[in-house]
MIFIFI-138233 format. One line per field, with one value per residue: chain; y, z, x of N, C-alpha, C, O, CB in turn; residue number from 1. Coordinates in nm, 3 decimals. Glycine has a CB too. Layout:
BEGIN
mivo	[A_...] .
n_Y	[Y_...] .
n_Z	[Z_...] .
n_X	[X_...] .
ca_Y	[Y_...] .
ca_Z	[Z_...] .
ca_X	[X_...] .
c_Y	[Y_...] .
c_Z	[Z_...] .
c_X	[X_...] .
o_Y	[Y_...] .
o_Z	[Z_...] .
o_X	[X_...] .
cb_Y	[Y_...] .
cb_Z	[Z_...] .
cb_X	[X_...] .
vodo	[NUM_...] .
END
This chain:
BEGIN
mivo	[A_A_A_A_A_A_A_A_A_A_A_A_A_A_A_A_A_A_A_A_A_A_A_A_A_A_A_A_A_A_A_A_A_A_A_A_A_A_A_A_A_A_A_A_A_A_A_A_A_A_A_A_A_A_A_A_A_A_A_A_A_A_A_A_A_A_A_A_A_A_A_A_A_A_A_A_A_A_A_A_A_A_A_A_A_A_A_A_A_A_A_A_A_A_A_A_A_A_A_A_A_A_A_A_A_A_A_A_A_A_A_A_A_A_A_A_A_A_A_A_A] .
n_Y	[9.467_9.591_9.851_10.046_10.230_10.303_10.282_10.315_10.195_9.969_9.666_9.459_9.577_9.769_10.039_10.367_10.592_10.840_11.100_11.077_10.802_10.705_10.798_10.644_10.392_10.428_10.457_10.203_10.056_10.168_10.075_9.808_9.641_9.393_9.329_9.105_9.003_8.899_8.941_9.138_9.314_9.466_9.558_9.519_9.649_9.659_9.722_9.644_9.552_9.330_9.348_9.268_9.229_9.028_8.775_8.479_8.476_8.509_8.314_8.096_8.265_8.366_8.483_8.558_8.563_8.866_9.037_9.078_9.383_9.487_9.588_9.490_9.217_8.947_8.866_8.593_8.451_8.287_8.310_8.212_8.006_7.921_7.578_7.467_7.556_7.819_7.863_8.132_8.272_8.502_8.735_8.874_9.153_9.156_9.377_9.389_9.296_9.480_9.712_10.000_10.206_10.198_10.243_10.507_10.639_10.594_10.732_10.986_11.041_11.093_11.330_11.517_11.768_11.798_11.559_11.603_11.831_12.054_11.905_11.879_11.894] .
n_Z	[11.238_11.363_11.477_11.244_11.182_10.942_10.824_10.590_10.382_10.115_10.094_9.910_9.666_9.667_9.719_9.852_10.043_10.168_10.158_10.319_10.371_10.111_10.062_10.247_10.137_9.898_10.003_10.109_9.876_9.735_9.892_9.845_10.009_10.160_10.267_10.497_10.644_10.596_10.679_10.862_11.152_11.349_11.425_11.161_11.008_10.873_11.058_11.199_11.092_10.927_10.810_10.554_10.387_10.222_10.036_10.163_10.395_10.626_10.777_10.839_10.947_11.183_11.312_11.638_11.937_12.124_12.343_12.676_12.747_12.497_12.168_11.943_11.739_11.826_11.661_11.535_11.422_11.228_11.179_10.901_10.796_10.566_10.481_10.372_10.323_10.130_9.958_9.907_9.653_9.687_9.712_9.970_10.089_10.299_10.526_10.742_10.671_10.499_10.345_10.463_10.474_10.228_10.065_10.143_10.055_9.775_9.717_9.781_9.575_9.356_9.115_9.219_9.168_8.887_8.813_8.909_8.788_8.656_8.730_8.909_9.245] .
n_X	[7.836_7.544_7.310_7.177_6.989_6.829_6.550_6.415_6.546_6.546_6.666_6.665_6.610_6.800_6.752_6.649_6.452_6.516_6.765_6.997_6.999_7.030_7.288_7.422_7.382_7.524_7.784_7.831_7.820_8.032_8.247_8.240_8.087_7.880_7.544_7.413_7.190_6.853_6.600_6.346_6.447_6.343_6.027_5.917_6.109_6.439_6.682_6.901_7.211_7.428_7.728_7.965_8.276_8.340_8.207_8.058_8.199_8.049_7.798_7.515_7.311_7.078_6.773_6.676_6.468_6.390_6.626_6.593_6.441_6.447_6.336_6.439_6.539_6.751_7.057_7.209_7.507_7.761_8.109_8.272_8.535_8.795_8.852_9.070_9.408_9.538_9.829_10.043_10.246_10.388_10.656_10.837_11.014_11.302_11.360_11.524_11.767_11.869_12.100_12.125_12.304_12.439_12.216_12.146_12.376_12.360_12.123_12.211_12.384_12.226_12.121_11.901_11.772_11.783_11.645_11.387_11.307_11.070_10.854_10.549_10.410] .
ca_Y	[9.432_9.702_9.915_10.153_10.326_10.344_10.194_10.334_10.125_9.838_9.600_9.372_9.660_9.860_10.173_10.430_10.711_10.961_11.133_11.021_10.659_10.681_10.818_10.527_10.283_10.457_10.432_10.060_10.010_10.211_9.996_9.666_9.572_9.328_9.318_8.963_8.974_8.904_8.960_9.254_9.291_9.549_9.607_9.515_9.721_9.598_9.825_9.579_9.505_9.248_9.383_9.194_9.268_8.907_8.682_8.349_8.490_8.499_8.223_8.054_8.382_8.332_8.586_8.500_8.656_8.988_9.019_9.169_9.476_9.540_9.553_9.437_9.074_8.910_8.815_8.496_8.415_8.226_8.352_8.093_8.017_7.819_7.453_7.438_7.674_7.858_7.915_8.238_8.273_8.637_8.751_8.987_9.199_9.152_9.499_9.371_9.262_9.588_9.793_10.134_10.299_10.200_10.305_10.651_10.683_10.598_10.845_11.110_11.064_11.125_11.474_11.535_11.894_11.767_11.452_11.652_11.956_12.062_11.820_11.940_11.820] .
ca_Z	[11.304_11.444_11.447_11.153_11.175_10.808_10.799_10.454_10.284_10.061_10.059_9.798_9.550_9.688_9.709_9.979_10.027_10.221_10.106_10.409_10.348_9.976_10.080_10.318_10.034_9.808_10.068_10.117_9.746_9.705_9.967_9.810_10.131_10.144_10.386_10.503_10.708_10.492_10.744_10.948_11.283_11.447_11.383_11.014_10.942_10.887_11.115_11.246_10.969_10.936_10.688_10.533_10.261_10.153_10.029_10.215_10.526_10.732_10.743_10.943_11.010_11.242_11.404_11.760_12.012_12.173_12.467_12.778_12.708_12.362_12.065_11.831_11.746_11.835_11.542_11.561_11.297_11.236_11.087_10.837_10.745_10.463_10.538_10.315_10.315_10.000_9.974_9.817_9.604_9.694_9.771_10.060_10.116_10.437_10.549_10.846_10.606_10.403_10.371_10.458_10.446_10.080_10.013_10.167_9.963_9.639_9.707_9.784_9.442_9.253_9.091_9.239_9.101_8.744_8.799_8.945_8.720_8.573_8.787_9.020_9.368] .
ca_X	[7.714_7.491_7.182_7.217_6.875_6.786_6.432_6.359_6.626_6.499_6.792_6.646_6.619_6.912_6.693_6.618_6.369_6.579_6.897_7.095_6.997_7.090_7.429_7.472_7.390_7.638_7.905_7.841_7.849_8.173_8.344_8.217_8.039_7.751_7.455_7.386_7.061_6.755_6.466_6.339_6.498_6.270_5.892_5.902_6.220_6.567_6.766_7.027_7.273_7.551_7.803_8.090_8.342_8.375_8.097_8.092_8.274_7.951_7.690_7.421_7.248_6.945_6.715_6.619_6.384_6.462_6.699_6.544_6.334_6.476_6.238_6.518_6.566_6.891_7.111_7.312_7.570_7.892_8.213_8.318_8.680_8.828_8.899_9.206_9.494_9.593_9.963_10.070_10.385_10.437_10.789_10.843_11.148_11.341_11.423_11.621_11.896_11.901_12.215_12.073_12.416_12.453_12.096_12.164_12.480_12.305_12.027_12.288_12.449_12.124_12.102_11.752_11.724_11.753_11.548_11.256_11.286_10.948_10.747_10.480_10.405] .
c_Y	[9.550_9.756_10.045_10.258_10.386_10.258_10.208_10.266_9.995_9.768_9.510_9.453_9.763_10.004_10.233_10.555_10.840_10.975_11.070_10.870_10.621_10.699_10.697_10.405_10.302_10.423_10.281_10.000_10.045_10.125_9.844_9.585_9.513_9.322_9.175_8.922_8.994_8.926_9.086_9.221_9.371_9.602_9.619_9.589_9.643_9.704_9.766_9.514_9.423_9.266_9.307_9.240_9.146_8.810_8.542_8.356_8.468_8.404_8.186_8.166_8.344_8.452_8.513_8.601_8.775_8.956_9.122_9.256_9.532_9.497_9.511_9.291_9.053_8.845_8.714_8.457_8.347_8.293_8.226_8.109_7.903_7.695_7.414_7.566_7.697_7.918_8.017_8.228_8.415_8.647_8.881_9.024_9.193_9.273_9.494_9.350_9.372_9.663_9.943_10.240_10.310_10.273_10.460_10.707_10.694_10.707_10.978_11.141_11.105_11.277_11.501_11.659_11.866_11.665_11.500_11.783_11.950_11.974_11.890_11.853_11.683] .
c_Z	[11.384_11.399_11.372_11.133_11.040_10.765_10.660_10.347_10.245_10.014_9.940_9.668_9.555_9.661_9.849_9.951_10.071_10.169_10.188_10.387_10.211_9.982_10.149_10.221_9.939_9.871_10.080_9.982_9.702_9.771_9.941_9.931_10.106_10.278_10.384_10.554_10.601_10.550_10.830_11.083_11.391_11.378_11.232_10.936_10.962_10.933_11.154_11.121_11.008_10.804_10.678_10.401_10.179_10.158_10.081_10.349_10.643_10.687_10.861_11.018_11.050_11.325_11.518_11.824_12.063_12.308_12.567_12.732_12.570_12.263_11.940_11.849_11.759_11.701_11.579_11.428_11.328_11.133_11.032_10.796_10.650_10.534_10.482_10.304_10.168_10.014_9.866_9.775_9.599_9.761_9.852_10.084_10.264_10.470_10.660_10.790_10.504_10.446_10.354_10.435_10.299_10.015_10.026_10.075_9.821_9.619_9.708_9.652_9.334_9.241_9.095_9.169_8.957_8.730_8.824_8.873_8.637_8.625_8.902_9.144_9.345] .
c_X	[7.664_7.359_7.214_7.105_6.849_6.664_6.374_6.441_6.562_6.625_6.782_6.669_6.730_6.867_6.666_6.538_6.432_6.723_7.008_7.108_7.059_7.241_7.495_7.482_7.506_7.771_7.931_7.880_7.997_8.278_8.329_8.179_7.905_7.676_7.403_7.247_6.950_6.611_6.466_6.385_6.426_6.140_5.887_6.014_6.346_6.668_6.903_7.088_7.399_7.626_7.930_8.146_8.379_8.256_8.140_8.171_8.180_7.840_7.606_7.353_7.106_6.904_6.647_6.530_6.461_6.527_6.648_6.427_6.349_6.364_6.309_6.536_6.717_6.937_7.224_7.372_7.705_7.987_8.280_8.462_8.702_8.887_9.036_9.282_9.539_9.729_9.991_10.221_10.439_10.573_10.782_10.989_11.180_11.426_11.525_11.763_11.939_12.025_12.175_12.181_12.439_12.335_12.104_12.267_12.436_12.208_12.102_12.355_12.350_12.112_11.949_11.698_11.694_11.644_11.406_11.219_11.157_10.835_10.679_10.481_10.350] .
o_Y	[9.602_9.715_10.140_10.363_10.508_10.172_10.125_10.278_9.916_9.802_9.485_9.408_9.836_10.080_10.161_10.618_10.944_10.877_11.014_10.818_10.521_10.627_10.655_10.329_10.208_10.369_10.238_9.908_9.965_10.102_9.763_9.475_9.573_9.312_9.128_8.820_9.091_8.930_9.136_9.108_9.346_9.681_9.726_9.591_9.568_9.769_9.832_9.432_9.447_9.209_9.282_9.285_9.160_8.769_8.493_8.253_8.417_8.412_8.239_8.161_8.297_8.514_8.418_8.712_8.783_8.862_9.242_9.206_9.618_9.389_9.497_9.243_9.132_8.776_8.750_8.433_8.351_8.325_8.145_8.220_7.801_7.706_7.334_7.673_7.603_8.021_7.992_8.184_8.446_8.574_8.982_8.938_9.222_9.274_9.587_9.382_9.354_9.677_10.001_10.348_10.421_10.353_10.533_10.815_10.791_10.770_11.073_11.258_11.150_11.347_11.508_11.655_11.906_11.680_11.445_11.839_11.857_11.970_11.954_11.748_11.604] .
o_Z	[11.468_11.298_11.429_11.074_11.026_10.678_10.617_10.229_10.332_9.910_9.874_9.575_9.458_9.592_9.949_9.847_10.013_10.140_10.132_10.386_10.198_9.916_10.116_10.224_9.903_9.806_10.062_9.974_9.644_9.715_10.005_9.955_10.038_10.385_10.281_10.513_10.526_10.475_10.866_11.128_11.510_11.283_11.181_10.813_11.059_10.849_11.142_11.055_11.109_10.701_10.779_10.313_10.076_10.264_10.045_10.406_10.747_10.573_10.970_11.140_10.970_11.396_11.497_11.774_12.047_12.376_12.544_12.684_12.530_12.274_11.837_11.962_11.708_11.636_11.646_11.331_11.440_11.021_11.105_10.765_10.656_10.631_10.543_10.278_10.095_10.081_9.748_9.851_9.517_9.856_9.806_10.097_10.347_10.446_10.673_10.854_10.432_10.565_10.247_10.384_10.247_9.923_9.932_10.021_9.753_9.514_9.642_9.621_9.228_9.341_8.993_9.115_8.908_8.644_8.766_8.897_8.559_8.564_8.984_9.147_9.439] .
o_X	[7.737_7.303_7.268_7.127_6.846_6.677_6.294_6.408_6.526_6.682_6.883_6.735_6.752_6.935_6.661_6.554_6.401_6.791_7.103_7.220_7.129_7.315_7.606_7.579_7.577_7.861_8.045_7.962_8.070_8.385_8.396_8.230_7.822_7.735_7.355_7.192_6.952_6.514_6.573_6.365_6.446_6.148_5.853_6.013_6.358_6.731_7.006_7.024_7.464_7.591_7.997_8.073_8.445_8.210_8.248_8.205_8.220_7.794_7.623_7.339_7.026_6.984_6.571_6.517_6.583_6.487_6.661_6.326_6.270_6.307_6.244_6.547_6.798_6.858_7.320_7.299_7.754_7.950_8.336_8.505_8.633_8.961_9.107_9.225_9.572_9.742_9.966_10.307_10.526_10.601_10.729_11.076_11.094_11.547_11.605_11.863_12.037_12.053_12.189_12.154_12.456_12.352_12.073_12.247_12.469_12.208_12.060_12.381_12.392_12.095_11.881_11.588_11.589_11.557_11.312_11.111_11.136_10.728_10.745_10.546_10.338] .
cb_Y	[9.310_9.811_9.943_10.091_10.436_10.330_10.224_10.482_10.100_9.854_9.523_9.308_9.726_9.822_10.166_10.463_10.695_10.958_11.281_11.051_10.608_10.778_10.946_10.495_10.276_10.604_10.498_10.002_10.070_10.355_10.024_9.605_9.668_9.185_9.425_8.902_9.068_8.774_8.836_9.309_9.322_9.670_9.746_9.575_9.864_9.531_9.888_9.469_9.627_9.091_9.532_9.039_9.352_8.843_8.673_8.275_8.634_8.640_8.101_7.968_8.507_8.198_8.682_8.455_8.587_9.113_9.032_9.256_9.588_9.489_9.671_9.506_9.000_8.811_8.930_8.373_8.540_8.072_8.447_8.058_8.011_7.878_7.343_7.369_7.656_7.955_7.802_8.374_8.208_8.723_8.755_8.956_9.339_9.022_9.599_9.255_9.123_9.685_9.754_10.163_10.255_10.054_10.250_10.679_10.592_10.471_10.840_11.102_10.936_11.061_11.518_11.544_12.010_11.717_11.339_11.671_11.991_12.024_11.684_11.972_11.893] .
cb_Z	[11.392_11.447_11.579_11.017_11.269_10.704_10.898_10.421_10.336_9.942_10.174_9.801_9.530_9.597_9.627_10.058_10.100_10.375_10.103_10.553_10.356_9.870_10.159_10.439_9.952_9.766_10.202_10.163_9.650_9.749_10.115_9.745_10.251_10.087_10.383_10.588_10.836_10.409_10.832_10.954_11.284_11.501_11.450_10.976_10.996_10.755_11.237_11.365_10.874_10.963_10.682_10.534_10.289_10.214_9.884_10.111_10.538_10.770_10.681_11.039_10.913_11.333_11.329_11.858_12.127_12.187_12.444_12.823_12.804_12.310_12.035_11.819_11.620_11.955_11.451_11.637_11.206_11.210_11.159_10.717_10.866_10.356_10.511_10.174_10.409_9.929_9.970_9.884_9.464_9.765_9.659_10.193_10.064_10.468_10.577_10.934_10.532_10.388_10.275_10.585_10.514_10.024_10.087_10.310_9.970_9.605_9.826_9.891_9.395_9.289_8.950_9.390_9.112_8.673_8.893_9.092_8.632_8.430_8.836_8.980_9.471] .
cb_X	[7.735_7.587_7.099_7.257_6.898_6.905_6.323_6.349_6.764_6.391_6.841_6.505_6.493_7.030_6.560_6.747_6.247_6.578_6.915_7.058_6.853_7.030_7.453_7.377_7.259_7.637_7.904_7.710_7.747_8.195_8.329_8.343_8.031_7.771_7.334_7.486_7.038_6.761_6.427_6.203_6.641_6.363_5.859_5.768_6.236_6.611_6.698_7.001_7.310_7.519_7.834_8.069_8.466_8.501_8.045_8.171_8.342_7.894_7.745_7.490_7.248_6.950_6.611_6.727_6.318_6.364_6.852_6.656_6.327_6.617_6.145_6.655_6.509_6.913_7.161_7.257_7.588_7.882_8.317_8.232_8.789_8.932_8.799_9.198_9.618_9.500_10.067_10.035_10.394_10.340_10.905_10.772_11.167_11.416_11.324_11.581_11.885_11.783_12.332_12.000_12.545_12.462_11.971_12.204_12.594_12.240_11.923_12.391_12.521_11.983_12.165_11.719_11.829_11.878_11.582_11.249_11.407_10.978_10.804_10.339_10.322] .
vodo	[1_2_3_4_5_6_7_8_9_10_11_12_13_14_15_16_17_18_19_20_21_22_23_24_25_26_27_28_29_30_31_32_33_34_35_36_37_38_39_40_41_42_43_44_45_46_47_48_49_50_51_52_53_54_55_56_57_58_59_60_61_62_63_64_65_66_67_68_69_70_71_72_73_74_75_76_77_78_79_80_81_82_83_84_85_86_87_88_89_90_91_92_93_94_95_96_97_98_99_100_101_102_103_104_105_106_107_108_109_110_111_112_113_114_115_116_117_118_119_120_121] .
END
């Protein structure tokens, strides 16, 4: 959430007039980030952005009047969370129970010169 100062970006068409704004759009696209606000937040421009990396994480976005002397609209939103838990079946290693002495010994027995011969960095 913040004032990103790219008034030339058209969020509906995902286009921009200036090189810096196009680079900003490319960065957002590369990081799979979504912009959530759909209305202008300052004098007909959408400068204040609400970015998220997960669709459905942010909702109930409302623009309110300005706060104090600011010419930006206030943005009110909710962070949504899932109502049911999804249990994962991932297995995690418990490194507290590892035998690091054995691990060190096994690594010491490896002929590393031969194993890494001809390989670059």
